[in-house]
C-alpha positions as a printed NumPy array, in Angstrom:
array([[  71.233,   96.279, -111.347],
       [  69.637,   93.209, -109.815],
       [  70.194,   94.458, -106.271],
       [  69.454,   98.166, -106.768],
       [  66.674,   99.409, -104.506],
       [  65.069,  101.319, -107.383],
       [  65.704,  100.91 , -111.104],
       [  64.282,  102.959, -113.959],
       [  65.305,  102.408, -117.588],
       [  65.299,  105.693, -119.493],
       [  64.697,  103.562, -122.584],
       [  64.235,   99.82 , -122.943],
       [  64.165,   99.921, -126.74 ],
       [  67.837,   99.259, -127.419],
       [  68.017,   96.053, -125.373],
       [  64.601,   94.451, -124.903],
       [  66.106,   91.078, -123.968],
       [  68.318,   92.636, -121.315],
       [  65.411,   94.565, -119.84 ],
       [  63.24 ,   91.446, -119.812],
       [  65.885,   89.438, -117.947],
       [  66.583,   92.137, -115.376],
       [  62.914,   92.992, -114.775],
       [  61.868,   89.37 , -114.252],
       [  64.791,   88.543, -111.928],
       [  64.142,   91.681, -109.876],
       [  60.451,   90.796, -109.634],
       [  61.326,   87.35 , -108.314],
       [  63.45 ,   88.868, -105.545],
       [  60.787,   91.443, -104.673],
       [  62.202,   94.56 , -106.349],
       [  60.401,   97.017, -108.626],
       [  61.567,   97.952, -112.132],
       [  60.269,  100.718, -114.37 ],
       [  61.026,  101.621, -117.979],
       [  60.084,  104.054, -120.712],
       [  59.056,  102.484, -124.016],
       [  59.937,  104.986, -126.743],
       [  58.835,  103.007, -129.801],
       [  55.739,  101.022, -128.793],
       [  54.437,  101.145, -132.384],
       [  57.031,   98.459, -133.162],
       [  54.721,   95.957, -131.445],
       [  51.967,   96.619, -133.964],
       [  53.751,   96.381, -137.298],
       [  51.67 ,   94.396, -139.806],
       [  54.846,   92.929, -141.294],
       [  56.939,   90.079, -139.919],
       [  56.928,   87.662, -137.039],
       [  59.141,   89.929, -134.937],
       [  56.365,   92.41 , -134.179],
       [  53.996,   89.583, -133.206],
       [  56.552,   88.162, -130.764],
       [  57.311,   91.606, -129.379],
       [  53.617,   92.276, -128.853],
       [  53.235,   88.981, -126.965],
       [  56.24 ,   89.749, -124.757],
       [  55.046,   93.216, -123.799],
       [  51.476,   92.024, -123.391],
       [  52.759,   89.564, -120.775],
       [  55.132,   92.089, -119.159],
       [  52.341,   94.613, -118.729],
       [  50.521,   92.161, -116.48 ],
       [  53.45 ,   91.355, -114.196],
       [  53.539,   92.777, -110.687],
       [  56.472,   95.045, -109.81 ],
       [  57.199,   95.74 , -113.512],
       [  55.97 ,   99.069, -114.879],
       [  56.3  ,   99.941, -118.553],
       [  55.38 ,  103.44 , -119.704],
       [  54.831,  104.475, -123.291],
       [  55.692,  108.13 , -123.958],
       [  52.454,  108.474, -125.872],
       [  49.441,  108.932, -123.571],
       [  46.685,  106.353, -123.889],
       [  44.348,  109.256, -124.694],
       [  46.265,  109.574, -127.965],
       [  46.704,  105.858, -128.758],
       [  44.371,  103.584, -126.725],
       [  45.828,  100.348, -128.156],
       [  49.013,  100.941, -126.169],
       [  47.027,   99.901, -123.078],
       [  47.575,   96.328, -124.27 ],
       [  51.372,   96.472, -123.897],
       [  52.052,   98.955, -121.073],
       [  50.747,   99.911, -117.664],
       [  50.581,  103.633, -118.309],
       [  50.951,  106.145, -121.097],
       [  52.724,  109.369, -120.159],
       [  53.533,  112.478, -122.154],
       [  57.026,  112.774, -123.56 ],
       [  59.11 ,  114.702, -120.98 ],
       [  60.305,  116.924, -123.818],
       [  56.794,  118.369, -123.878],
       [  57.338,  119.994, -120.475],
       [  61.017,  119.71 , -119.438],
       [  61.898,  123.318, -120.287],
       [  59.448,  124.477, -117.657],
       [  62.118,  123.175, -115.254],
       [  65.28 ,  123.829, -117.3  ],
       [  64.628,  127.01 , -119.333],
       [  66.088,  127.61 , -122.768],
       [  69.562,  129.165, -122.587],
       [  70.452,  130.186, -126.136],
       [  73.765,  131.377, -127.479],
       [  72.732,  134.846, -128.616],
       [  75.83 ,  135.127, -130.789],
       [  74.799,  131.989, -132.683],
       [  71.199,  133.196, -132.794],
       [  72.284,  136.486, -134.363],
       [  74.39 ,  134.601, -136.896],
       [  71.364,  132.555, -137.977],
       [  69.145,  135.616, -138.173],
       [  71.736,  137.368, -140.343],
       [  71.795,  134.355, -142.686],
       [  68.005,  134.342, -142.882],
       [  67.929,  137.983, -143.875],
       [  64.469,  138.649, -142.504],
       [  62.866,  135.498, -143.922],
       [  60.942,  133.099, -141.731],
       [  63.139,  130.26 , -140.504],
       [  62.314,  126.559, -140.808],
       [  64.646,  124.382, -138.756],
       [  65.29 ,  120.667, -139.202],
       [  67.048,  119.694, -135.973],
       [  69.032,  116.536, -135.295],
       [  70.526,  113.759, -137.397],
       [  68.985,  113.899, -140.87 ],
       [  67.743,  110.314, -140.858],
       [  65.474,  109.322, -143.778],
       [  62.635,  108.328, -141.448],
       [  62.508,  111.899, -140.13 ],
       [  61.227,  113.096, -143.492],
       [  64.352,  114.909, -144.604],
       [  63.979,  113.757, -148.204],
       [  60.443,  115.11 , -148.308],
       [  61.689,  118.49 , -147.092],
       [  64.471,  118.462, -149.702],
       [  61.982,  117.448, -152.405],
       [  59.816,  120.428, -151.504],
       [  62.799,  122.72 , -151.921],
       [  63.43 ,  121.193, -155.365],
       [  59.841,  121.879, -156.48 ],
       [  59.328,  124.744, -158.958],
       [  56.822,  126.331, -156.571],
       [  59.464,  126.772, -153.863],
       [  60.309,  130.481, -153.85 ],
       [  62.977,  130.687, -151.095],
       [  60.773,  132.942, -148.959],
       [  61.478,  130.407, -146.201],
       [  65.04 ,  130.069, -144.915],
       [  65.763,  126.377, -144.31 ],
       [  68.295,  125.332, -141.689],
       [  69.404,  121.7  , -141.381],
       [  71.33 ,  121.361, -138.137],
       [  72.738,  117.957, -137.275],
       [  74.762,  115.061, -138.618],
       [  74.114,  113.959, -142.197],
       [  74.07 ,  110.194, -142.916],
       [  75.486,  109.048, -146.238],
       [  72.057,  107.727, -147.226],
       [  70.672,  111.262, -147.592],
       [  73.808,  113.224, -148.468],
       [  72.684,  113.634, -152.091],
       [  69.355,  115.15 , -151.049],
       [  71.066,  117.438, -148.549],
       [  73.527,  118.669, -151.159],
       [  70.641,  119.429, -153.525],
       [  68.822,  121.365, -150.792],
       [  71.995,  123.281, -150.032],
       [  72.252,  124.212, -153.708],
       [  68.716,  125.591, -153.467],
       [  69.638,  127.839, -150.547],
       [  69.421,  125.696, -147.405],
       [  72.1  ,  126.207, -144.771],
       [  73.517,  122.925, -143.498],
       [  75.438,  122.511, -140.236],
       [  76.475,  118.836, -140.519],
       [  77.733,  118.2  , -137.016],
       [  76.709,  117.732, -133.414],
       [  74.802,  120.79 , -132.186],
       [  75.669,  122.001, -128.679],
       [  72.968,  122.732, -126.128],
       [  73.279,  126.507, -126.355],
       [  73.263,  126.325, -130.161],
       [  70.207,  124.089, -130.035],
       [  68.427,  126.568, -127.783],
       [  69.43 ,  129.372, -130.142],
       [  67.783,  127.557, -133.033],
       [  64.538,  127.224, -131.091],
       [  64.887,  130.896, -130.16 ],
       [  65.084,  132.196, -133.741],
       [  63.072,  129.61 , -135.686],
       [  59.491,  130.204, -136.726],
       [  58.838,  126.625, -137.826],
       [  60.256,  123.345, -136.473],
       [  60.231,  120.211, -138.647],
       [  58.549,  117.161, -137.094],
       [  57.131,  115.586, -140.247],
       [  58.149,  111.949, -140.011],
       [  57.703,  108.816, -142.093],
       [  54.853,  106.395, -141.233],
       [  57.421,  103.945, -139.811],
       [  58.436,  106.613, -137.291],
       [  54.968,  107.496, -136.002],
       [  55.847,  108.18 , -132.366],
       [  56.448,  110.925, -129.839],
       [  58.721,  113.724, -131.02 ],
       [  61.125,  115.708, -128.894],
       [  61.318,  118.354, -131.604],
       [  57.537,  118.743, -131.468],
       [  57.578,  119.04 , -127.678],
       [  60.361,  121.596, -127.638],
       [  58.643,  123.585, -130.407],
       [  55.513,  123.781, -128.272],
       [  57.502,  124.918, -125.248],
       [  59.303,  127.545, -127.335],
       [  56.052,  128.781, -128.854],
       [  57.028,  127.797, -132.411],
       [  54.979,  126.136, -135.157],
       [  55.727,  122.432, -135.737],
       [  55.413,  120.776, -139.143],
       [  53.758,  117.357, -138.774],
       [  52.593,  114.718, -141.204],
       [  48.835,  114.342, -141.507],
       [  47.294,  111.53 , -139.484],
       [  50.163,  111.037, -137.046],
       [  50.132,  110.585, -133.294],
       [  51.72 ,  113.994, -132.804],
       [  49.001,  115.616, -134.903],
       [  46.464,  114.018, -132.544],
       [  48.465,  115.283, -129.574],
       [  48.461,  118.798, -131.039],
       [  44.695,  118.608, -131.353],
       [  44.373,  117.395, -127.763],
       [  46.4  ,  120.286, -126.365],
       [  44.884,  122.733, -128.87 ],
       [  48.229,  123.742, -130.324],
       [  48.503,  124.95 , -133.941],
       [  50.586,  122.972, -136.428],
       [  51.296,  122.944, -140.157],
       [  50.225,  119.578, -141.53 ],
       [  51.723,  118.1  , -144.677],
       [  50.817,  115.134, -146.83 ],
       [  53.836,  113.318, -148.245],
       [  51.723,  112.457, -151.303],
       [  50.948,  116.13 , -151.967],
       [  54.113,  118.123, -151.288],
       [  52.865,  121.081, -153.34 ],
       [  50.155,  121.681, -150.763],
       [  52.819,  121.493, -148.061],
       [  54.848,  124.16 , -149.846],
       [  51.809,  126.427, -149.962],
       [  51.336,  126.048, -146.221],
       [  54.992,  126.67 , -145.407],
       [  55.082,  129.791, -147.578],
       [  51.629,  131.02 , -146.546],
       [  50.373,  132.72 , -143.388],
       [  51.404,  131.017, -140.154],
       [  48.849,  130.375, -137.399],
       [  49.216,  132.143, -134.081],
       [  50.855,  130.099, -131.342],
       [  49.407,  129.57 , -127.907],
       [  50.239,  131.471, -124.743],
       [  50.727,  129.753, -121.367],
       [  51.18 ,  125.968, -121.194],
       [  47.989,  124.03 , -121.77 ],
       [  46.567,  122.361, -118.669],
       [  47.267,  118.963, -120.263],
       [  50.988,  119.777, -120.303],
       [  50.965,  120.946, -116.698],
       [  49.047,  117.83 , -115.668],
       [  51.428,  115.642, -117.678],
       [  54.427,  116.869, -115.711],
       [  52.746,  116.071, -112.403],
       [  51.554,  112.662, -113.624],
       [  54.99 ,  111.733, -114.94 ],
       [  56.646,  112.385, -111.582],
       [  53.891,  110.577, -109.688],
       [  53.969,  107.553, -111.989],
       [  57.728,  107.202, -111.78 ],
       [  57.644,  107.368, -107.989],
       [  54.911,  104.751, -107.817],
       [  56.788,  102.46 , -110.202],
       [  59.84 ,  102.502, -107.971]])
């Protein structure tokens, strides 16, 4: 790693200390290092000394020559990220399927459509971690106002911490596929779904691959009010269903009500984001 001509970290989040060591050593020997910062909000937590130290580290790193840190939230969406990174870029999952198109398993897609029985489909995709709002979705299904006009699919591994909520949702009619979802199955879910869940807890206020893929597939994302991805949706003029975790009844009404129309061709921001991402990565290396 120290001697590589070009080095880009797909994510520095899992080993900040390792990235710091490698980036500084490479700088001292005249080599460039780039990295994507997936969870920059962790530098701004109001709780604990750890966030303060992390902020100071990334504040210093952002000023070093030959070290380029990119948040996957554009600075247009969150200007304060300018303090800890050199550039904010759009999450590649907002435009990657323009290069690698969806390739669904039509057999799996038909199976899901048969299960839905003509109802609109809401898909929760990926590991059902608490911070992804899975309990809030399950709580909505447990509400007396929930009428099962929406078919809920939970596709992904189920941690023990939420297994009780998942079982309760399953009893109310949700279909749960508690395992790793293959690529063609994943594409099939985006193919048949009407609504994609991206309503996350405040501690997980960051870019969302599920949101980006929903946009590319022309589906309606569910987002929590006041989040970065709601701001992104407004910037690219893409319709979403917003929910307030303190007023789940209103969220139920929106999920069971009329859906907004989705957009047509990719917004110019998305097209520009793809070009800027490639350019920025080349310049960083």
